[in-house]
TIBA-32269 format. One record per residue (C-alpha): residue number from 1; chain; residue in one letter; x, y, z. Coordinates in Angstrom, 3 decimals, decimal comma. Example, Ala and Ser with C-alpha at 12.3 -4.5 7.8 and 13.67 -1.06 7.14 Angstrom:
<recs>
REC   resi   chain   resn       east      north         up
REC      1       A      a     12,300     -4,500      7,800
REC      2       A      s     13,670     -1,060      7,140
</recs>
This chain:
<recs>
REC   resi   chain   resn       east      north         up
REC      1       A      m     24,813     77,653      5,836
REC      2       A      t     27,812     75,422      6,457
REC      3       A      l     30,306     78,259      5,782
REC      4       A      r     28,391     80,601      8,102
REC      5       A      k     28,510     78,033     10,938
REC      6       A      q     32,233     77,480     10,460
REC      7       A      s     32,997     81,208     10,536
REC      8       A      k     30,846     81,549     13,677
REC      9       A      k     32,883     78,795     15,349
REC     10       A      v     36,155     80,507     14,397
REC     11       A      i     34,908     83,790     15,874
REC     12       A      l     33,791     82,037     19,068
REC     13       A      l     37,121     80,195     19,279
REC     14       A      s     39,029     83,438     18,861
REC     15       A      k     36,967     85,106     21,583
REC     16       A      n     37,671     82,190     23,909
REC     17       A      k     41,395     82,546     23,244
REC     18       A      v     41,262     86,268     23,925
REC     19       A      f     39,397     85,727     27,197
REC     20       A      l     41,892     83,011     28,217
REC     21       A      i     44,906     85,201     27,489
REC     22       A      l     43,276     88,118     29,281
REC     23       A      a     42,493     85,930     32,300
REC     24       A      i     46,055     84,616     32,442
REC     25       A      f     47,457     88,153     32,204
REC     26       A      i     45,207     89,523     34,962
REC     27       A      t     45,892     86,520     37,206
REC     28       A      s     49,652     86,784     36,663
REC     29       A      f     49,602     90,560     37,186
REC     30       A      f     47,824     90,373     40,530
REC     31       A      s     49,770     87,271     41,600
REC     32       A      m     52,982     89,189     41,103
REC     33       A      f     51,794     92,011     43,371
REC     34       A      i     50,594     89,531     45,982
REC     35       A      l     53,930     87,678     45,897
REC     36       A      v     55,949     90,900     46,201
REC     37       A      g     53,726     92,018     49,058
REC     38       A      m     54,206     88,739     50,880
REC     39       A      m     57,983     88,824     50,439
REC     40       A      t     58,333     92,402     51,681
REC     41       A      s     56,093     91,808     54,674
REC     42       A      l     57,912     88,668     55,817
REC     43       A      d     59,949     88,738     58,995
REC     44       A      p     63,595     89,493     58,023
REC     45       A      s     64,739     86,107     59,304
REC     46       A      y     62,599     84,372     56,650
REC     47       A      r     63,565     86,506     53,668
REC     48       A      v     66,136     85,521     51,080
REC     49       A      a     69,279     87,207     52,364
REC     50       A      s     71,957     88,734     50,161
REC     51       A      h     74,493     86,123     51,296
REC     52       A      t     72,127     83,404     50,034
REC     53       A      v     71,965     85,027     46,599
REC     54       A      k     75,741     85,369     46,697
REC     55       A      k     76,039     81,663     47,492
REC     56       A      w     73,850     80,765     44,500
REC     57       A      t     75,720     83,015     42,080
REC     58       A      s     79,123     81,914     43,374
REC     59       A      e     78,457     78,549     41,738
REC     60       A      v     78,361     80,262     38,332
REC     61       A      s     81,810     81,026     36,919
REC     62       A      e     82,837     83,308     34,060
REC     63       A      l     83,152     80,190     31,882
REC     64       A      h     79,416     79,620     32,261
REC     65       A      y     78,648     83,114     30,994
REC     66       A      l     81,130     82,787     28,123
REC     67       A      t     79,553     79,487     27,104
REC     68       A      l     76,060     81,027     27,098
REC     69       A      m     77,238     83,921     24,929
REC     70       A      a     79,150     81,553     22,646
REC     71       A      g     75,873     79,758     22,004
REC     72       A      e     74,615     82,935     20,350
REC     73       A      n     77,881     84,175     18,908
REC     74       A      r     80,713     81,731     18,230
REC     75       A      l     83,286     84,526     18,385
REC     76       A      f     83,050     84,301     22,186
REC     77       A      e     84,559     80,803     22,010
REC     78       A      e     87,859     82,541     21,230
REC     79       A      a     87,780     84,052     24,727
REC     80       A      l     87,727     80,638     26,424
REC     81       A      p     91,036     79,801     28,170
REC     82       A      e     93,322     77,561     26,155
REC     83       A      g     92,422     73,925     26,616
REC     84       A      e     89,049     74,706     28,193
REC     85       A      e     86,027     73,111     26,620
REC     86       A      p     82,645     74,913     26,610
REC     87       A      i     80,604     74,251     29,743
REC     88       A      d     78,024     71,490     29,640
REC     89       A      i     74,855     73,532     30,257
REC     90       A      g     72,910     70,401     31,204
REC     91       A      r     75,414     69,581     33,952
REC     92       A      v     75,396     73,170     35,237
REC     93       A      l     71,592     73,192     35,471
REC     94       A      f     71,667     69,827     37,238
REC     95       A      e     74,223     71,072     39,810
REC     96       A      l     72,348     74,326     40,434
REC     97       A      g     69,031     72,508     40,766
REC     98       A      t     70,234     69,681     43,040
REC     99       A      n     73,260     71,299     44,731
REC    100       A      v     75,133     68,092     43,907
REC    101       A      r     78,464     68,680     42,150
REC    102       A      v     79,186     65,749     39,833
REC    103       A      h     82,945     66,278     40,207
REC    104       A      d     82,850     66,275     44,029
REC    105       A      v     81,322     63,301     45,842
REC    106       A      r     81,368     65,252     49,142
REC    107       A      s     78,429     67,347     47,938
REC    108       A      l     76,240     64,213     47,998
REC    109       A      l     77,685     62,255     50,926
REC    110       A      g     77,897     65,347     53,118
REC    111       A      r     74,123     65,357     53,493
REC    112       A      e     73,727     61,590     53,771
REC    113       A      l     76,476     60,547     56,200
REC    114       A      p     76,481     62,007     59,742
REC    115       A      g     79,602     64,082     60,360
REC    116       A      f     80,769     63,901     56,735
REC    117       A      n     80,088     67,605     56,146
REC    118       A      f     83,162     68,218     58,319
REC    119       A      y     85,123     67,665     55,115
REC    120       A      d     83,079     70,179     53,127
REC    121       A      r     85,621     72,940     53,631
REC    122       A      e     88,143     74,607     51,394
REC    123       A      i     91,914     74,487     51,715
REC    124       A      l     93,173     77,734     50,229
REC    125       A      i     96,824     76,873     50,862
REC    126       A      a     97,911     73,415     51,993
REC    127       A      g    100,920     73,383     54,281
REC    128       A      e    103,083     70,346     54,924
REC    129       A      g    100,831     67,304     55,470
REC    130       A      t     97,596     69,307     55,408
REC    131       A      d     94,563     67,642     53,851
REC    132       A      f     90,839     67,278     54,545
REC    133       A      t     91,455     64,729     57,310
REC    134       A      n     93,445     67,053     59,593
REC    135       A      l     91,918     70,502     59,296
REC    136       A      t     91,143     72,578     62,369
REC    137       A      v     88,718     71,271     64,986
REC    138       A      e     86,871     73,784     67,121
REC    139       A      s     85,844     72,627     70,602
REC    140       A      t     82,279     73,718     71,312
REC    141       A      p     81,291     72,090     74,616
REC    142       A      p     78,508     73,459     76,816
REC    143       A      l     79,419     76,680     78,608
REC    144       A      e     79,409     74,951     82,001
REC    145       A      i     82,259     72,709     80,803
REC    146       A      v     84,242     75,739     79,635
REC    147       A      l     83,792     77,511     82,981
REC    148       A      e     84,330     74,451     85,180
REC    149       A      e     86,958     74,866     87,920
REC    150       A      r     89,965     72,629     87,139
REC    151       A      e     93,298     72,015     88,746
REC    152       A      a     96,222     73,219     86,657
REC    153       A      t     99,983     73,250     87,018
REC    154       A      i    101,838     76,490     86,412
REC    155       A      p    104,332     76,080     83,554
REC    156       A      e    107,965     76,859     84,331
REC    157       A      e    108,022     79,110     81,278
REC    158       A      l    105,396     81,366     82,868
REC    159       A      e    107,140     81,458     86,249
REC    160       A      e    110,450     82,455     84,684
REC    161       A      e    109,069     85,057     82,266
REC    162       A      k    108,468     87,992     84,591
REC    163       A      k    110,538     90,630     82,840
REC    164       A      p    108,566     93,555     81,414
REC    165       A      a    108,171     93,778     77,665
REC    166       A      p    110,679     95,965     75,794
REC    167       A      t    109,485     99,418     74,828
REC    168       A      p    108,552     99,583     71,116
REC    169       A      n    110,008    102,177     68,772
REC    170       A      d    106,983    104,444     69,227
REC    171       A      n    103,873    104,610     71,338
REC    172       A      k    101,629    103,394     68,529
REC    173       A      k     99,818    100,128     69,313
REC    174       A      a     99,281     98,900     65,781
REC    175       A      v     98,479     95,250     66,537
REC    176       A      y     95,394     94,207     68,484
REC    177       A      i     95,493     90,668     69,929
REC    178       A      y     92,455     89,042     71,496
REC    179       A      n     90,957     85,624     72,207
REC    180       A      t     87,330     84,823     71,395
REC    181       A      h     87,699     81,469     73,177
REC    182       A      n     89,909     82,899     75,889
REC    183       A      r     89,724     79,853     78,202
REC    184       A      e     91,114     77,344     75,702
REC    185       A      s     93,856     75,546     77,606
REC    186       A      f     96,482     72,853     77,075
REC    187       A      l     96,381     69,272     78,350
REC    188       A      p    100,008     69,083     79,611
REC    189       A      y     98,972     71,498     82,393
REC    190       A      l     95,636     69,856     83,283
REC    191       A      p     96,590     66,756     85,306
REC    192       A      n     93,048     65,434     85,785
REC    193       A      t     91,994     65,114     82,160
REC    194       A      d     93,284     64,000     78,785
REC    195       A      e     90,087     64,880     76,894
REC    196       A      p     90,395     67,785     74,384
REC    197       A      n     86,832     68,923     75,084
REC    198       A      d     87,793     69,432     78,740
REC    199       A      a     90,896     71,489     77,969
REC    200       A      f     89,710     74,795     79,439
REC    201       A      h     91,041     76,834     82,331
REC    202       A      k     90,391     80,335     83,656
REC    203       A      d     94,090     81,235     83,953
REC    204       A      i     96,405     78,750     82,194
REC    205       A      n     95,104     79,252     78,679
REC    206       A      i     95,579     80,796     75,248
REC    207       A      t     95,649     84,343     76,687
REC    208       A      r     99,179     83,575     77,912
REC    209       A      v    100,213     83,056     74,294
REC    210       A      s     98,671     86,409     73,369
REC    211       A      e    100,668     88,094     76,149
REC    212       A      q    103,858     86,451     74,941
REC    213       A      l    103,201     87,484     71,344
REC    214       A      g    102,713     91,068     72,502
REC    215       A      k    106,138     90,952     74,217
REC    216       A      d    107,774     89,365     71,171
REC    217       A      l    106,372     92,040     68,871
REC    218       A      s    107,790     94,705     71,187
REC    219       A      k    111,267     93,187     70,700
REC    220       A      f    110,944     94,083     67,032
REC    221       A      g    109,700     97,601     67,790
REC    222       A      i    106,008     96,941     67,160
REC    223       A      g    103,500     98,118     69,741
REC    224       A      s    100,497     95,927     70,530
REC    225       A      q     97,324     95,974     72,578
REC    226       A      v     96,546     92,625     74,221
REC    227       A      e     92,889     92,290     75,188
REC    228       A      k     92,126     91,192     78,753
REC    229       A      a     88,344     90,760     78,484
REC    230       A      d     86,985     87,413     79,688
REC    231       A      i     84,534     86,421     76,962
REC    232       A      g     83,421     83,404     79,005
REC    233       A      s     82,194     85,667     81,810
REC    234       A      m     80,390     87,892     79,294
REC    235       A      l     78,488     84,848     78,020
REC    236       A      v     77,434     83,910     81,556
REC    237       A      e     76,264     87,438     82,379
REC    238       A      r     74,087     87,542     79,261
REC    239       A      d     72,955     83,915     79,370
REC    240       A      w     74,423     83,395     75,899
REC    241       A      n     75,423     80,148     74,184
REC    242       A      y     79,145     79,324     73,949
REC    243       A      s     79,239     77,917     70,415
REC    244       A      r     76,689     80,331     68,927
REC    245       A      d     77,423     83,621     70,702
REC    246       A      s     81,150     83,725     71,503
REC    247       A      y     82,017     85,710     68,375
REC    248       A      k     79,053     87,977     68,959
REC    249       A      a     80,426     88,823     72,400
REC    250       A      s     84,023     89,287     71,236
REC    251       A      k     82,824     91,467     68,337
REC    252       A      e     81,625     94,039     70,865
REC    253       A      v     85,025     94,034     72,568
REC    254       A      v     86,936     94,332     69,280
REC    255       A      t     84,702     97,105     67,949
REC    256       A      a     85,139     99,106     71,151
REC    257       A      a     88,932     98,699     70,994
REC    258       A      l     89,050     99,866     67,378
REC    259       A      a     86,924    102,895     68,200
REC    260       A      e     89,196    103,807     71,117
REC    261       A      n     92,541    103,160     69,399
REC    262       A      q     92,738    104,584     65,884
REC    263       A      d     96,298    103,246     65,453
REC    264       A      i     95,222     99,599     65,225
REC    265       A      q     96,074     98,194     61,795
REC    266       A      y     96,115     94,440     62,450
REC    267       A      v     93,599     92,342     64,386
REC    268       A      f     94,610     88,822     65,455
REC    269       A      d     92,244     86,392     67,191
REC    270       A      l     94,392     83,627     68,702
REC    271       A      h     92,963     80,152     69,347
REC    272       A      r     94,344     76,714     70,122
REC    273       A      d     93,259     73,818     67,949
REC    274       A      s     91,664     70,624     69,273
REC    275       A      v     93,597     68,265     66,986
REC    276       A      r     96,440     66,258     68,502
REC    277       A      k    100,159     66,820     68,800
REC    278       A      d    101,313     64,890     65,740
REC    279       A      i     99,429     67,432     63,610
REC    280       A      t    100,203     70,592     65,598
REC    281       A      t    103,922     70,148     66,320
REC    282       A      k    106,988     70,586     64,101
REC    283       A      e    110,638     69,995     64,907
REC    284       A      i    112,994     72,438     63,196
REC    285       A      d    116,760     72,322     63,837
REC    286       A      g    116,257     70,270     66,983
REC    287       A      k    113,652     72,596     68,498
REC    288       A      n    109,913     71,877     68,767
REC    289       A      y    107,386     74,461     67,602
REC    290       A      a    103,602     74,657     67,815
REC    291       A      r    102,345     74,824     64,244
REC    292       A      l    100,122     77,644     62,967
REC    293       A      m     96,941     77,491     60,906
REC    294       A      f     95,303     80,565     59,398
REC    295       A      v     91,503     80,459     59,151
REC    296       A      i     89,693     82,915     56,868
REC    297       A      g     85,954     83,462     57,086
REC    298       A      g     84,557     82,867     53,623
REC    299       A      d     81,493     85,055     54,146
REC    300       A      n     83,113     88,269     55,324
REC    301       A      p     83,409     91,304     53,008
REC    302       A      n     87,158     91,614     53,657
REC    303       A      f     87,890     88,053     52,562
REC    304       A      e     90,280     88,945     49,721
REC    305       A      a     92,347     91,390     51,798
REC    306       A      n     92,507     89,058     54,808
REC    307       A      f     93,483     86,134     52,621
REC    308       A      a     96,242     88,221     51,029
REC    309       A      l     97,759     88,816     54,480
REC    310       A      a     97,491     85,129     55,443
REC    311       A      n     99,041     84,176     52,116
REC    312       A      r    102,045     86,441     52,717
REC    313       A      l    102,540     85,182     56,267
REC    314       A      h    102,314     81,536     55,225
REC    315       A      h    104,876     81,834     52,441
REC    316       A      a    107,218     83,976     54,540
REC    317       A      l    107,100     81,349     57,288
REC    318       A      e    107,664     78,561     54,759
REC    319       A      e    110,752     80,295     53,425
REC    320       A      k    112,526     80,479     56,815
REC    321       A      f    110,759     77,800     58,867
REC    322       A      p    109,422     75,117     56,474
REC    323       A      g    106,485     73,163     57,879
REC    324       A      l    105,680     75,602     60,675
REC    325       A      s    102,519     76,807     58,905
REC    326       A      r     99,808     74,222     58,298
REC    327       A      g     98,354     76,497     55,628
REC    328       A      v     95,268     78,627     55,104
REC    329       A      e     91,738     77,301     55,480
REC    330       A      k     88,522     78,914     54,283
REC    331       A      y     85,565     78,302     56,536
REC    332       A      g     82,026     79,477     55,952
REC    333       A      g     78,806     78,681     54,174
REC    334       A      e     75,351     77,736     55,361
REC    335       A      g     75,126     76,860     59,050
REC    336       A      r     78,625     78,173     59,866
REC    337       A      n     79,983     81,434     61,204
REC    338       A      g     81,833     82,434     58,053
REC    339       A      v     82,885     85,876     59,357
REC    340       A      y     84,843     85,411     62,606
REC    341       A      n     84,855     89,191     63,190
REC    342       A      q     87,124     89,597     60,157
REC    343       A      d     84,744     92,190     58,776
REC    344       A      v     86,230     94,732     61,219
REC    345       A      s     89,493     95,131     59,304
REC    346       A      n     91,337     94,397     56,054
REC    347       A      n     94,052     92,821     58,206
REC    348       A      a     92,045     90,557     60,512
REC    349       A      l     93,016     86,915     60,990
REC    350       A      l     91,998     83,949     63,112
REC    351       A      i     95,190     82,056     63,970
REC    352       A      e     95,234     78,571     65,461
REC    353       A      f     98,325     78,543     67,691
REC    354       A      g     99,229     74,913     68,256
REC    355       A      g     96,809     72,416     69,766
REC    356       A      v     95,662     70,850     73,024
REC    357       A      d     98,892     68,856     73,478
REC    358       A      n    101,417     71,640     72,955
REC    359       A      t    103,539     73,047     75,765
REC    360       A      f    104,178     76,714     76,443
REC    361       A      e    107,807     76,196     75,461
REC    362       A      e    106,653     75,110     71,990
REC    363       A      l    104,074     77,899     71,847
REC    364       A      n    106,617     80,542     72,898
REC    365       A      n    109,089     79,290     70,291
REC    366       A      t    106,426     79,836     67,650
REC    367       A      s    105,451     83,218     69,051
REC    368       A      a    109,029     84,452     68,653
REC    369       A      v    109,206     83,188     65,077
REC    370       A      f    105,806     84,618     64,136
REC    371       A      a    106,774     88,024     65,566
REC    372       A      e    109,982     87,989     63,531
REC    373       A      i    108,240     87,102     60,264
REC    374       A      f    105,341     89,482     60,867
REC    375       A      s    107,722     92,366     61,658
REC    376       A      e    109,258     92,047     58,181
REC    377       A      i    105,825     92,267     56,561
REC    378       A      y    104,742     95,071     58,894
REC    379       A      f    107,716     97,362     58,253
REC    380       A      e    107,637     96,675     54,532
REC    381       A      a    103,990     97,787     54,479
REC    382       A      e    104,906    100,860     56,584
REC    383       A      k    107,624    101,791     54,097
REC    384       A      v    105,246    101,495     51,140
REC    385       A      s    102,609    103,533     52,977
REC    386       A      k    105,094    106,356     53,677
REC    387       A      e    106,305    106,391     50,072
REC    388       A      e    102,728    106,606     48,799
REC    389       A      g    102,016    109,425     51,242
REC    390       A      q    104,866    111,593     49,977
</recs>
């Protein structure tokens, strides 16, 4: 009798296990379908975007994968770079789970201290004196401040420079120059303010630098197309936000220009920085120049190609005019633009031309130098392209 009762209990226990497993399977099966249905029916703005997945996976390097495989097969340890120790899997899981990088205190303080996330950027190439304390500063005041009528003095450089630009070697306009923040101005010509966030003017602004660069490129036989569109007016007409929608507006202008002119090979968006003169000015052989900073959007699909161009320009400038380039900065990530219209071309750059305290004399000096250096890179690329086409 005792054995029969025990066997009956075992049978009942086994049936209970079977029912439990079956219940878990059915629940999991239908839960999966419900979850997939919910995810696919969500509004696109709430779904997990591809750039989010990219951001997660970008934290995982090839060393992580090698370490995982070495855990199963020690032969993979031979593939680790010399001097590199296997990755601490516990630390990797901690960083992925908390988004706190144990080797970088900024990842913790950036979310705890107001304004500290300003330093959570990447310096791809550090020019003379460049560090996390003096990277580019973008002025993003309300649109009414940008469009406010201000008194401005006309620079002597602009009054004297009335000669037409030289005719380039051919009719091809290969360089497209535009200004997303086309009303960014310079404090030396705004007598009623010394505040960087007020340095805006409808006429005396960064577009004058673009015009000068177009003329300087022509001197080296390179044709250019300098955009005249007033992005500020576009924002007003559409009731758009200055800080959020400026690049959206300029993207339309750039895309239209590229569609109309098939000869465009290089796209330069010129800005002026909001940092002060000690950071944006360099004296070389007794002459003052407005320093340059190249900004690459970290979230655009042409990042590698655009960075390659910025890299060449920086080092070419360093060779002939040391200290003129502040370097190359990568800007992107969650809550930032990260593209800057650089997805329109493999040769698209955002260039900070000087800052709020620079004069047009300093800016024009830099324009001439930049045109000279760029022309060397341009014609070298043209030569290679012709040789490959033979």
